[in-house]
C-alpha positions in Angstrom: 14.8 -2.7 -0.3 13.2 -5.2 2.1 15.3 -8.1 3.3 14.5 -11.6 1.9 11.2 -12.8 3.5 10.4 -9.4 5.0 7.2 -7.7 3.9 7.5 -4.6 1.8 6.2 -1.4 3.5 3.0 -1.3 1.6 2.1 -4.9 2.7 2.3 -3.8 6.3 -0.1 -0.8 6.0 -3.3 -2.9 6.2 -2.1 -4.4 9.5 -1.4 -0.8 10.8 -4.8 0.3 9.6 -6.4 -2.7 11.5 -4.8 -1.6 14.8 -6.1 2.0 14.2 -3.3 3.9 12.5 -4.8 6.6 10.3 -3.5 9.4 8.0 -2.5 12.5 9.8 -1.8 10.9 13.2 1.1 11.7 15.4 2.4 8.5 16.9 4.7 7.9 19.9 6.0 4.4 19.1 7.5 1.7 21.3 8.5 -1.5 19.5 10.5 -4.7 19.9 11.1 -6.2 16.5 13.0 -9.3 17.8 10.1 -11.7 17.3 8.3 -10.0 14.5 10.6 -10.8 11.6 10.4 -7.2 10.5 13.3 -5.0 9.3 13.4 -1.7 11.2 13.6 0.4 8.0 10.7 -1.5 6.4 8.5 -0.8 9.4 9.5 2.8 9.6 8.6 3.3 5.9 5.3 1.5 6.4 4.5 3.7 9.4 5.3 6.8 7.3 3.0 5.5 4.5 0.3 4.8 7.0 0.3 8.3 8.6 0.8 10.0 5.3 2.4 13.4 4.6 0.5 15.1 7.4 1.5 12.5 10.1 4.5 12.4 12.4 6.4 9.6 14.0 8.1 10.1 17.4 10.3 7.7 19.4 12.2 7.8 22.6 16.0 8.3 21.9 17.1 8.0 25.5 20.7 7.9 26.6 20.7 6.6 30.2 24.5 5.9 30.0 25.2 9.7 29.9 25.1 9.9 33.7 26.8 8.7 36.8 23.6 8.4 38.7 21.8 5.9 36.4 21.5 2.1 36.9 23.2 1.7 33.5 26.3 3.6 34.6 26.5 1.7 37.9 26.3 -1.6 36.0 29.1 -0.4 33.7 31.5 0.5 36.5 30.6 -2.5 38.7 33.8 -4.4 39.5 36.1 -1.5 38.6 38.6 0.0 41.1 37.9 3.6 42.2 40.6 4.8 39.9 39.2 2.8 36.9 35.7 4.2 37.6 37.1 7.7 37.8 38.9 7.3 34.5 35.8 5.9 32.9 33.7 8.8 34.1 36.3 11.4 32.9 36.3 9.8 29.4 32.6 9.8 29.0 31.6 11.9 25.9 29.1 14.8 26.0 25.7 14.2 24.5 25.5 15.3 20.9 21.9 15.3 19.5 23.3 14.8 16.0 25.2 11.6 16.5 24.9 10.1 20.0 23.1 6.8 19.6 20.1 6.0 21.7 20.6 3.3 24.3 18.2 0.4 24.8 15.4 1.9 22.7 15.4 -0.7 19.9 16.2 -0.9 16.2 13.1 1.0 15.1 13.9 4.0 17.3 17.4 4.1 15.8 16.0 3.8 12.3 13.8 6.8 12.9 16.5 8.8 14.7 18.9 8.3 11.8 16.5 8.8 9.0 16.9 11.7 6.6 15.0 14.7 7.9 14.7 13.4 11.4 15.1 15.9 14.3 16.0 15.2 17.9 15.3 17.1 21.2 18.2 18.4 23.2 17.9 16.7 26.5 21.1 14.9 27.3 19.4 11.9 28.9 15.7 11.6 27.7 15.7 13.0 24.2 13.1 12.1 21.6 13.5 11.8 17.8 10.8 12.5 15.2 10.1 12.5 11.5 7.2 14.5 10.0 5.7 18.0 9.6 5.2 18.4 13.4 8.6 17.1 14.4 10.3 20.4 15.2 7.2 21.8 16.9 7.0 18.8 19.2 10.7 18.5 20.0 11.7 22.2 20.1 11.2 22.6 23.9 12.9 20.1 26.2 14.4 21.7 29.3 17.0 20.0 31.5 14.8 19.8 34.5 11.9 18.2 32.6 13.0 14.7 31.6 9.4 13.7 30.7 7.2 16.5 32.0 5.2 19.4 30.7 8.3 21.1 29.2 9.3 18.0 27.2 8.1 16.5 24.0 5.9 14.2 26.1 4.0 17.2 27.3 3.7 18.4 23.7 2.4 15.1 22.6 -0.3 15.3 25.2 -1.3 18.7 24.1 -1.7 17.8 20.4 -3.7 14.6 21.2 -1.1 12.2 19.9 -1.4 8.4 20.0 0.8 5.7 21.5 1.6 2.6 19.3 3.1 -0.3 21.1 4.4 -3.3 19.1 5.2 -6.5 21.0 6.1 -4.6 24.2 4.3 -4.4 27.5 3.1 -1.4 29.5 6.3 -1.3 31.6 7.9 0.7 28.7 4.9 3.1 28.2 6.8 6.4 28.4 3.5 8.4 28.5 2.8 7.2 32.1 5.8 9.2 33.2 4.0 12.5 32.5 1.5 11.5 35.2 4.4 11.4 37.8 4.8 15.1 37.2 1.1 15.8 37.5 0.9 13.9 40.8 3.9 15.6 42.3 6.2 12.7 42.6 9.3 13.2 44.8 12.5 14.8 43.3 16.0 13.4 43.1 19.4 14.6 41.9 20.7 13.7 38.4 24.1 14.3 36.8 25.1 14.1 33.1 27.7 15.3 30.7 26.8 18.3 28.4 28.6 19.9 25.6 30.0 23.5 25.7 29.9 26.0 22.8 33.7 25.8 22.4 33.5 22.0 21.9 34.4 21.1 25.4 32.3 19.4 28.0 31.2 19.6 31.6 29.2 17.7 34.2 26.0 19.3 35.3 23.7 18.4 38.2 20.1 19.2 38.5 16.9 18.0 40.2 13.9 16.5 38.5 11.1 14.0 39.3 12.2 10.6 40.5 11.1 8.5 37.5 9.7 5.1 38.5 8.2 2.6 36.0 8.0 -0.3 38.5 4.2 -0.2 38.6 3.6 0.6 34.9 2.5 -2.9 34.2 -0.2 -2.7 36.8 -1.3 0.7 35.5 -1.6 -0.7 32.0 -3.5 -3.7 33.3 -6.1 -1.4 34.8 -6.9 0.4 31.6 -10.6 0.5 31.0 -12.3 -1.6 28.4 -12.5 0.1 25.0 -9.6 2.5 25.6 -7.2 0.6 23.3 -7.4 -0.7 19.7 -5.6 -4.0 19.3 -4.2 -6.0 16.4 -1.1 -7.8 15.2 2.0 -6.8 13.3 4.5 -9.4 12.2 2.4 -12.0 14.0 2.9 -10.2 17.3 0.5 -8.1 19.4 0.1 -4.4 18.7 -2.0 -1.8 20.5 -3.0 1.8 19.9 -4.3 4.3 22.4 -4.3 8.1 23.0 -1.6 9.8 25.0 -4.2 11.7 26.8 -6.1 8.6 27.8 -2.9 7.0 29.1 -1.8 10.0 31.1 -5.2 10.7 32.6 -5.7 7.1 33.6 -2.2 7.0 35.1 -2.9 10.2 37.1 -6.0 8.6 38.6 -4.2 5.3 39.3 -1.1 7.0 40.9 -3.3 9.3 43.0 -5.1 6.3 44.5 -2.4 3.7 44.6 1.0 5.4 45.1 1.8 6.7 48.6 
């Protein structure tokens, strides 16, 4: 049931239609609901109604804290003694796709991740969650050394011509742009995270992957060509829709020219 004063799902569908959401679409969604007045479950149900039984919703379900090489981990251990930091690291749980919460992805992402029938990809740091008939197909392949590359759900979303829906967020959180970093041969770096073992134990694993850098994503989004996006409002806040392919292809061109 919708909370008091919150629009029921069906009342949100016209606004989603106005921004370009159509039946059968596969959507990669980024949303901040803080200023919209919308309940996460209400918006999730409205999105499911808008895309219909043939549509699929996908969200990032990242877990940056499952690492000792991430900014989030460094912030958590800042001020600790070496012994305290070592104990904190030793006590970190392994990633479990079934129950590890996403971190910093927002209430809508968690609503979709925890919804009945939702599936989640297996990457211990950059997993995605999805609901819909294409969920397993899109999330099935997510190898450790491809956070957001061709062998991740993001690569699959590009191949199936999915769309990005952004609600009251800026381009600096546009995950699709990261795929362009793989296609422009961005430098590599080392990552470490905790993974589960078949016997229920855990171990730390280290691997190399692209050095992800969203510091210029705002500029990349600002350079989008006219007519690429459809725009509207949801909960009185700006919303925009555009294709994953358009975003990635544009970012490849921009990075090729601007990044050194």
